[in-house]
TORKOL-4160 file (C-alpha; in steps of 0.2 Angstrom, whole numbers, padded with zeros to 4 digits, m for minus):
276
<pt num="1" X="0389" Y="0108" Z="m0222"/>
<pt num="2" X="0399" Y="0092" Z="m0230"/>
<pt num="3" X="0401" Y="0093" Z="m0248"/>
<pt num="4" X="0408" Y="0087" Z="m0262"/>
<pt num="5" X="0420" Y="0097" Z="m0272"/>
<pt num="6" X="0417" Y="0102" Z="m0291"/>
<pt num="7" X="0421" Y="0088" Z="m0302"/>
<pt num="8" X="0422" Y="0074" Z="m0287"/>
<pt num="9" X="0410" Y="0063" Z="m0295"/>
<pt num="10" X="0418" Y="0062" Z="m0313"/>
<pt num="11" X="0428" Y="0048" Z="m0315"/>
<pt num="12" X="0443" Y="0045" Z="m0327"/>
<pt num="13" X="0436" Y="0040" Z="m0343"/>
<pt num="14" X="0433" Y="0022" Z="m0349"/>
<pt num="15" X="0440" Y="0015" Z="m0331"/>
<pt num="16" X="0422" Y="0020" Z="m0324"/>
<pt num="17" X="0415" Y="0007" Z="m0335"/>
<pt num="18" X="0428" Y="m0007" Z="m0331"/>
<pt num="19" X="0423" Y="m0010" Z="m0313"/>
<pt num="20" X="0424" Y="m0028" Z="m0309"/>
<pt num="21" X="0411" Y="m0026" Z="m0296"/>
<pt num="22" X="0399" Y="m0021" Z="m0310"/>
<pt num="23" X="0405" Y="m0031" Z="m0325"/>
<pt num="24" X="0409" Y="m0048" Z="m0325"/>
<pt num="25" X="0421" Y="m0046" Z="m0341"/>
<pt num="26" X="0423" Y="m0029" Z="m0347"/>
<pt num="27" X="0422" Y="m0030" Z="m0365"/>
<pt num="28" X="0411" Y="m0046" Z="m0367"/>
<pt num="29" X="0396" Y="m0045" Z="m0380"/>
<pt num="30" X="0393" Y="m0027" Z="m0381"/>
<pt num="31" X="0376" Y="m0031" Z="m0391"/>
<pt num="32" X="0369" Y="m0043" Z="m0378"/>
<pt num="33" X="0351" Y="m0041" Z="m0377"/>
<pt num="34" X="0345" Y="m0035" Z="m0358"/>
<pt num="35" X="0326" Y="m0036" Z="m0352"/>
<pt num="36" X="0319" Y="m0019" Z="m0344"/>
<pt num="37" X="0309" Y="m0024" Z="m0327"/>
<pt num="38" X="0298" Y="m0008" Z="m0324"/>
<pt num="39" X="0293" Y="m0003" Z="m0307"/>
<pt num="40" X="0274" Y="m0003" Z="m0301"/>
<pt num="41" X="0264" Y="0012" Z="m0304"/>
<pt num="42" X="0261" Y="0021" Z="m0287"/>
<pt num="43" X="0242" Y="0015" Z="m0281"/>
<pt num="44" X="0237" Y="0034" Z="m0279"/>
<pt num="45" X="0241" Y="0036" Z="m0298"/>
<pt num="46" X="0231" Y="0020" Z="m0302"/>
<pt num="47" X="0217" Y="0025" Z="m0291"/>
<pt num="48" X="0214" Y="0042" Z="m0300"/>
<pt num="49" X="0219" Y="0037" Z="m0317"/>
<pt num="50" X="0218" Y="0020" Z="m0320"/>
<pt num="51" X="0232" Y="0010" Z="m0330"/>
<pt num="52" X="0246" Y="0018" Z="m0339"/>
<pt num="53" X="0256" Y="0014" Z="m0353"/>
<pt num="54" X="0275" Y="0019" Z="m0353"/>
<pt num="55" X="0285" Y="0028" Z="m0365"/>
<pt num="56" X="0303" Y="0021" Z="m0365"/>
<pt num="57" X="0320" Y="0028" Z="m0370"/>
<pt num="58" X="0337" Y="0021" Z="m0369"/>
<pt num="59" X="0353" Y="0023" Z="m0380"/>
<pt num="60" X="0356" Y="0006" Z="m0391"/>
<pt num="61" X="0372" Y="m0002" Z="m0397"/>
<pt num="62" X="0374" Y="0010" Z="m0410"/>
<pt num="63" X="0374" Y="0025" Z="m0399"/>
<pt num="64" X="0359" Y="0033" Z="m0405"/>
<pt num="65" X="0342" Y="0036" Z="m0394"/>
<pt num="66" X="0329" Y="0023" Z="m0398"/>
<pt num="67" X="0311" Y="0022" Z="m0390"/>
<pt num="68" X="0296" Y="0011" Z="m0387"/>
<pt num="69" X="0278" Y="0013" Z="m0381"/>
<pt num="70" X="0270" Y="m0001" Z="m0370"/>
<pt num="71" X="0254" Y="m0005" Z="m0361"/>
<pt num="72" X="0257" Y="m0005" Z="m0343"/>
<pt num="73" X="0250" Y="m0023" Z="m0340"/>
<pt num="74" X="0261" Y="m0031" Z="m0355"/>
<pt num="75" X="0276" Y="m0023" Z="m0348"/>
<pt num="76" X="0273" Y="m0031" Z="m0330"/>
<pt num="77" X="0270" Y="m0048" Z="m0339"/>
<pt num="78" X="0284" Y="m0048" Z="m0351"/>
<pt num="79" X="0296" Y="m0034" Z="m0348"/>
<pt num="80" X="0303" Y="m0025" Z="m0362"/>
<pt num="81" X="0321" Y="m0031" Z="m0371"/>
<pt num="82" X="0332" Y="m0018" Z="m0378"/>
<pt num="83" X="0349" Y="m0017" Z="m0385"/>
<pt num="84" X="0357" Y="m0004" Z="m0375"/>
<pt num="85" X="0374" Y="0004" Z="m0378"/>
<pt num="86" X="0387" Y="m0006" Z="m0366"/>
<pt num="87" X="0403" Y="0002" Z="m0368"/>
<pt num="88" X="0399" Y="0016" Z="m0356"/>
<pt num="89" X="0387" Y="0020" Z="m0343"/>
<pt num="90" X="0370" Y="0024" Z="m0351"/>
<pt num="91" X="0352" Y="0028" Z="m0346"/>
<pt num="92" X="0336" Y="0019" Z="m0347"/>
<pt num="93" X="0322" Y="0031" Z="m0345"/>
<pt num="94" X="0302" Y="0027" Z="m0343"/>
<pt num="95" X="0289" Y="0039" Z="m0342"/>
<pt num="96" X="0271" Y="0034" Z="m0337"/>
<pt num="97" X="0256" Y="0041" Z="m0347"/>
<pt num="98" X="0239" Y="0040" Z="m0348"/>
<pt num="99" X="0230" Y="0041" Z="m0368"/>
<pt num="100" X="0212" Y="0043" Z="m0360"/>
<pt num="101" X="0215" Y="0057" Z="m0349"/>
<pt num="102" X="0227" Y="0066" Z="m0361"/>
<pt num="103" X="0242" Y="0065" Z="m0348"/>
<pt num="104" X="0256" Y="0063" Z="m0362"/>
<pt num="105" X="0274" Y="0058" Z="m0358"/>
<pt num="106" X="0285" Y="0070" Z="m0349"/>
<pt num="107" X="0269" Y="0074" Z="m0338"/>
<pt num="108" X="0272" Y="0063" Z="m0324"/>
<pt num="109" X="0290" Y="0061" Z="m0317"/>
<pt num="110" X="0299" Y="0046" Z="m0325"/>
<pt num="111" X="0307" Y="0029" Z="m0318"/>
<pt num="112" X="0324" Y="0025" Z="m0323"/>
<pt num="113" X="0341" Y="0016" Z="m0323"/>
<pt num="114" X="0360" Y="0018" Z="m0326"/>
<pt num="115" X="0368" Y="0004" Z="m0334"/>
<pt num="116" X="0377" Y="m0006" Z="m0328"/>
<pt num="117" X="0374" Y="0000" Z="m0311"/>
<pt num="118" X="0356" Y="m0005" Z="m0311"/>
<pt num="119" X="0359" Y="m0021" Z="m0321"/>
<pt num="120" X="0360" Y="m0039" Z="m0316"/>
<pt num="121" X="0373" Y="m0044" Z="m0329"/>
<pt num="122" X="0373" Y="m0064" Z="m0327"/>
<pt num="123" X="0352" Y="m0064" Z="m0330"/>
<pt num="124" X="0351" Y="m0050" Z="m0343"/>
<pt num="125" X="0341" Y="m0039" Z="m0333"/>
<pt num="126" X="0340" Y="m0020" Z="m0330"/>
<pt num="127" X="0329" Y="m0015" Z="m0314"/>
<pt num="128" X="0321" Y="0001" Z="m0317"/>
<pt num="129" X="0316" Y="0012" Z="m0301"/>
<pt num="130" X="0308" Y="0028" Z="m0297"/>
<pt num="131" X="0324" Y="0034" Z="m0287"/>
<pt num="132" X="0334" Y="0027" Z="m0304"/>
<pt num="133" X="0322" Y="0039" Z="m0313"/>
<pt num="134" X="0331" Y="0055" Z="m0306"/>
<pt num="135" X="0348" Y="0048" Z="m0310"/>
<pt num="136" X="0342" Y="0044" Z="m0329"/>
<pt num="137" X="0334" Y="0063" Z="m0330"/>
<pt num="138" X="0349" Y="0070" Z="m0323"/>
<pt num="139" X="0361" Y="0060" Z="m0336"/>
<pt num="140" X="0349" Y="0066" Z="m0350"/>
<pt num="141" X="0350" Y="0084" Z="m0345"/>
<pt num="142" X="0368" Y="0083" Z="m0343"/>
<pt num="143" X="0370" Y="0075" Z="m0361"/>
<pt num="144" X="0359" Y="0089" Z="m0368"/>
<pt num="145" X="0370" Y="0103" Z="m0362"/>
<pt num="146" X="0388" Y="0095" Z="m0362"/>
<pt num="147" X="0401" Y="0102" Z="m0374"/>
<pt num="148" X="0408" Y="0088" Z="m0385"/>
<pt num="149" X="0425" Y="0092" Z="m0380"/>
<pt num="150" X="0423" Y="0093" Z="m0363"/>
<pt num="151" X="0427" Y="0079" Z="m0350"/>
<pt num="152" X="0410" Y="0083" Z="m0341"/>
<pt num="153" X="0401" Y="0070" Z="m0350"/>
<pt num="154" X="0386" Y="0059" Z="m0341"/>
<pt num="155" X="0395" Y="0043" Z="m0346"/>
<pt num="156" X="0410" Y="0048" Z="m0336"/>
<pt num="157" X="0399" Y="0054" Z="m0320"/>
<pt num="158" X="0401" Y="0043" Z="m0305"/>
<pt num="159" X="0382" Y="0037" Z="m0306"/>
<pt num="160" X="0385" Y="0024" Z="m0291"/>
<pt num="161" X="0391" Y="0038" Z="m0279"/>
<pt num="162" X="0378" Y="0049" Z="m0284"/>
<pt num="163" X="0364" Y="0037" Z="m0278"/>
<pt num="164" X="0373" Y="0035" Z="m0262"/>
<pt num="165" X="0373" Y="0052" Z="m0261"/>
<pt num="166" X="0354" Y="0055" Z="m0263"/>
<pt num="167" X="0352" Y="0044" Z="m0248"/>
<pt num="168" X="0365" Y="0053" Z="m0237"/>
<pt num="169" X="0362" Y="0065" Z="m0223"/>
<pt num="170" X="0372" Y="0078" Z="m0233"/>
<pt num="171" X="0356" Y="0080" Z="m0243"/>
<pt num="172" X="0340" Y="0089" Z="m0235"/>
<pt num="173" X="0329" Y="0078" Z="m0228"/>
<pt num="174" X="0314" Y="0084" Z="m0239"/>
<pt num="175" X="0325" Y="0080" Z="m0255"/>
<pt num="176" X="0328" Y="0063" Z="m0247"/>
<pt num="177" X="0311" Y="0060" Z="m0245"/>
<pt num="178" X="0305" Y="0067" Z="m0262"/>
<pt num="179" X="0319" Y="0072" Z="m0275"/>
<pt num="180" X="0309" Y="0079" Z="m0287"/>
<pt num="181" X="0307" Y="0094" Z="m0275"/>
<pt num="182" X="0325" Y="0099" Z="m0282"/>
<pt num="183" X="0327" Y="0107" Z="m0299"/>
<pt num="184" X="0338" Y="0095" Z="m0309"/>
<pt num="185" X="0339" Y="0105" Z="m0325"/>
<pt num="186" X="0346" Y="0120" Z="m0315"/>
<pt num="187" X="0358" Y="0106" Z="m0309"/>
<pt num="188" X="0363" Y="0100" Z="m0323"/>
<pt num="189" X="0367" Y="0118" Z="m0331"/>
<pt num="190" X="0378" Y="0122" Z="m0317"/>
<pt num="191" X="0387" Y="0105" Z="m0316"/>
<pt num="192" X="0392" Y="0107" Z="m0334"/>
<pt num="193" X="0398" Y="0125" Z="m0333"/>
<pt num="194" X="0407" Y="0122" Z="m0316"/>
<pt num="195" X="0406" Y="0104" Z="m0309"/>
<pt num="196" X="0395" Y="0095" Z="m0297"/>
<pt num="197" X="0392" Y="0103" Z="m0280"/>
<pt num="198" X="0379" Y="0093" Z="m0268"/>
<pt num="199" X="0375" Y="0110" Z="m0259"/>
<pt num="200" X="0365" Y="0114" Z="m0276"/>
<pt num="201" X="0353" Y="0099" Z="m0271"/>
<pt num="202" X="0341" Y="0109" Z="m0262"/>
<pt num="203" X="0321" Y="0110" Z="m0264"/>
<pt num="204" X="0313" Y="0124" Z="m0275"/>
<pt num="205" X="0306" Y="0137" Z="m0265"/>
<pt num="206" X="0288" Y="0135" Z="m0264"/>
<pt num="207" X="0274" Y="0142" Z="m0253"/>
<pt num="208" X="0256" Y="0137" Z="m0248"/>
<pt num="209" X="0243" Y="0143" Z="m0261"/>
<pt num="210" X="0223" Y="0140" Z="m0256"/>
<pt num="211" X="0212" Y="0139" Z="m0270"/>
<pt num="212" X="0193" Y="0136" Z="m0271"/>
<pt num="213" X="0192" Y="0116" Z="m0271"/>
<pt num="214" X="0187" Y="0110" Z="m0288"/>
<pt num="215" X="0179" Y="0093" Z="m0288"/>
<pt num="216" X="0190" Y="0078" Z="m0282"/>
<pt num="217" X="0190" Y="0068" Z="m0268"/>
<pt num="218" X="0210" Y="0064" Z="m0269"/>
<pt num="219" X="0223" Y="0074" Z="m0279"/>
<pt num="220" X="0240" Y="0069" Z="m0285"/>
<pt num="221" X="0255" Y="0077" Z="m0290"/>
<pt num="222" X="0268" Y="0072" Z="m0303"/>
<pt num="223" X="0281" Y="0064" Z="m0293"/>
<pt num="224" X="0279" Y="0047" Z="m0288"/>
<pt num="225" X="0287" Y="0050" Z="m0271"/>
<pt num="226" X="0273" Y="0064" Z="m0266"/>
<pt num="227" X="0258" Y="0056" Z="m0255"/>
<pt num="228" X="0242" Y="0060" Z="m0262"/>
<pt num="229" X="0231" Y="0075" Z="m0255"/>
<pt num="230" X="0213" Y="0073" Z="m0248"/>
<pt num="231" X="0202" Y="0085" Z="m0253"/>
<pt num="232" X="0193" Y="0095" Z="m0241"/>
<pt num="233" X="0180" Y="0087" Z="m0230"/>
<pt num="234" X="0167" Y="0101" Z="m0231"/>
<pt num="235" X="0160" Y="0107" Z="m0246"/>
<pt num="236" X="0167" Y="0125" Z="m0252"/>
<pt num="237" X="0182" Y="0124" Z="m0242"/>
<pt num="238" X="0199" Y="0129" Z="m0250"/>
<pt num="239" X="0212" Y="0117" Z="m0256"/>
<pt num="240" X="0229" Y="0122" Z="m0248"/>
<pt num="241" X="0244" Y="0116" Z="m0260"/>
<pt num="242" X="0262" Y="0121" Z="m0262"/>
<pt num="243" X="0267" Y="0130" Z="m0277"/>
<pt num="244" X="0283" Y="0138" Z="m0285"/>
<pt num="245" X="0285" Y="0151" Z="m0299"/>
<pt num="246" X="0285" Y="0138" Z="m0311"/>
<pt num="247" X="0269" Y="0128" Z="m0314"/>
<pt num="248" X="0264" Y="0115" Z="m0304"/>
<pt num="249" X="0252" Y="0101" Z="m0309"/>
<pt num="250" X="0239" Y="0092" Z="m0298"/>
<pt num="251" X="0227" Y="0078" Z="m0304"/>
<pt num="252" X="0210" Y="0072" Z="m0299"/>
<pt num="253" X="0198" Y="0059" Z="m0307"/>
<pt num="254" X="0188" Y="0075" Z="m0311"/>
<pt num="255" X="0201" Y="0086" Z="m0319"/>
<pt num="256" X="0219" Y="0095" Z="m0318"/>
<pt num="257" X="0224" Y="0109" Z="m0308"/>
<pt num="258" X="0239" Y="0119" Z="m0314"/>
<pt num="259" X="0244" Y="0131" Z="m0301"/>
<pt num="260" X="0259" Y="0143" Z="m0297"/>
<pt num="261" X="0264" Y="0155" Z="m0284"/>
<pt num="262" X="0254" Y="0168" Z="m0292"/>
<pt num="263" X="0239" Y="0160" Z="m0301"/>
<pt num="264" X="0230" Y="0143" Z="m0304"/>
<pt num="265" X="0218" Y="0136" Z="m0317"/>
<pt num="266" X="0204" Y="0121" Z="m0315"/>
<pt num="267" X="0204" Y="0111" Z="m0331"/>
<pt num="268" X="0190" Y="0097" Z="m0331"/>
<pt num="269" X="0195" Y="0083" Z="m0342"/>
<pt num="270" X="0183" Y="0089" Z="m0355"/>
<pt num="271" X="0192" Y="0105" Z="m0357"/>
<pt num="272" X="0209" Y="0098" Z="m0351"/>
<pt num="273" X="0222" Y="0097" Z="m0366"/>
<pt num="274" X="0237" Y="0087" Z="m0366"/>
<pt num="275" X="0248" Y="0091" Z="m0350"/>
<pt num="276" X="0267" Y="0092" Z="m0351"/>
């Protein structure tokens, strides 16, 4: 299989940021505000859970992490203005959540962007997307694990090439359809320790689990790329879901189903606690 050699997605320091195709003038106005545009919440999520809020995190112009929470409708109408660190590549990540259903930030997979790749410098806008959420999440995981003295810092990673990689035939079809089938925390750990290798981008092993179908006409997962699952047409039939050794979450209007390859538990909303 065609693959990249370890470290081949890392660029050489400041040269990564100063790409003329990305910035009209590298070094101009490092504290320029940008307006964040958030993607539409998947229709199935809205149908099951209603209107969401967003928890947005970024690295500000002082180099420290900052966050803001905003109602989904307000975000769609006005956007969110931020001052993002502009000296090198930096992430914006946005988690949807639902207070009324006790679904906390980190429960569902995020949207995101990498500055400056996803920025329109001339208009001062940063467009978040669900695909960009994978890159932003990986950035954050690399940052947690990277040795401060190592060259394997996320700001030196070639994020444009990574995004192209996710859309290429090098990546298995199931991951191209839903990149959250991969274990990005494990990939970050291995990248920091021994370099990046595209062969590590593979789906976590899952198997079908049949559980007695709890109430609910439609089930959603935590990935925005996963299609909703229809409940069995006949009462009393089992609900067949894919599960891994870790705990996977499925949600209906009536409650939350937590399931692994060895067990499952159904939590009606009145009994469910915040899932994360």
